[in-house]
C-alpha positions as CSV (number, residue, x, y, z in Angstrom):
1,M,-5.8,-13.1,-27.3
2,M,-4.6,-16.6,-27.5
3,A,-3.8,-16.8,-23.8
4,T,-4.3,-14.4,-20.9
5,F,-3.0,-14.6,-17.3
6,H,-3.8,-12.4,-14.4
7,S,-1.9,-12.2,-11.1
8,S,-3.4,-14.6,-8.5
9,S,-2.1,-12.4,-5.7
10,G,-4.8,-9.8,-6.1
11,G,-2.6,-7.5,-8.1
12,F,-3.6,-5.9,-11.4
13,D,-0.7,-7.4,-13.4
14,F,-1.7,-9.0,-16.7
15,L,0.3,-11.0,-19.4
16,G,-1.2,-12.1,-22.7
17,L,-0.1,-13.9,-25.8
18,R,-1.7,-12.8,-29.1
19,P,-1.2,-13.0,-32.8
20,A,1.0,-10.1,-34.0
21,R,-0.6,-7.3,-35.9
22,G,0.6,-7.6,-39.5
23,S,2.0,-11.1,-38.8
24,G,4.9,-12.1,-40.9
25,T,7.5,-13.5,-38.6
26,E,8.6,-17.1,-38.5
27,T,6.4,-17.9,-35.5
28,G,3.3,-16.9,-37.2
29,G,3.6,-13.6,-35.6
30,L,3.2,-13.8,-31.8
31,E,3.3,-10.9,-29.4
32,I,3.5,-10.8,-25.6
33,V,1.5,-8.1,-23.9
34,Y,2.1,-6.8,-20.3
35,D,-0.2,-4.3,-18.4
36,D,0.3,-3.4,-14.8
37,G,-3.3,-2.1,-14.6
38,V,-2.1,1.4,-13.6
39,R,0.3,3.1,-15.9
40,R,2.5,0.7,-17.9
41,R,1.6,-1.3,-21.0
42,M,4.3,-3.0,-23.0
43,V,4.3,-5.2,-26.1
44,W,7.1,-7.5,-27.4
45,R,7.2,-9.5,-30.7
46,V,8.5,-13.0,-30.4
47,Q,11.5,-13.7,-32.6
48,G,12.3,-17.1,-34.2
49,K,10.4,-20.4,-33.8
50,T,9.0,-20.8,-30.3
51,P,6.0,-23.1,-29.5
52,A,3.1,-21.2,-28.0
53,R,2.8,-23.8,-25.2
54,G,6.2,-22.9,-23.9
55,L,5.3,-19.3,-24.0
56,D,2.0,-20.0,-22.1
57,E,4.0,-21.7,-19.3
58,A,6.5,-18.8,-19.2
59,L,3.8,-16.2,-18.9
60,K,1.8,-18.1,-16.3
61,S,4.9,-18.6,-14.1
62,A,6.0,-14.9,-14.4
63,V,2.6,-13.3,-13.7
64,N,2.4,-14.8,-10.3
65,Q,5.8,-13.5,-9.2
66,K,6.1,-10.4,-7.1
67,R,8.2,-8.7,-9.8
68,V,6.5,-9.7,-13.0
69,L,8.8,-8.1,-15.6
70,P,12.1,-9.5,-14.2
71,A,10.4,-12.9,-13.8
72,L,9.1,-12.7,-17.4
73,Y,12.6,-11.9,-18.8
74,A,14.1,-14.8,-16.8
75,E,11.5,-17.3,-18.0
76,L,12.0,-16.3,-21.6
77,K,15.8,-16.4,-21.3
78,R,15.6,-19.9,-19.7
79,R,13.5,-21.1,-22.6
80,G,15.7,-19.4,-25.2
81,V,13.0,-17.1,-26.4
82,M,14.1,-13.9,-28.2
83,I,11.9,-10.8,-28.2
84,E,11.9,-7.3,-29.6
85,V,10.1,-4.3,-28.2
86,V,7.0,-3.2,-30.2
87,A,5.6,-0.7,-27.7
88,G,6.4,0.4,-24.2
């Protein structure tokens, strides 16, 4: 993992940024991983050119919100980051 973030509110939510398996996209192949610690694990591939630093900030902000997934989608949209579902 390039970056990992856990909920600071004591929840089990986790967001991570990692190199994509079989990288070949323009970004060098980055994936965002979400796990709620109970039953849901989701993976998205980042589309287009997006600096990893901007993604780090988006993940860090989202993981500390009460509703992590809606917050993540909002943070990515605000930064113009396009994603595609890989698993989930």
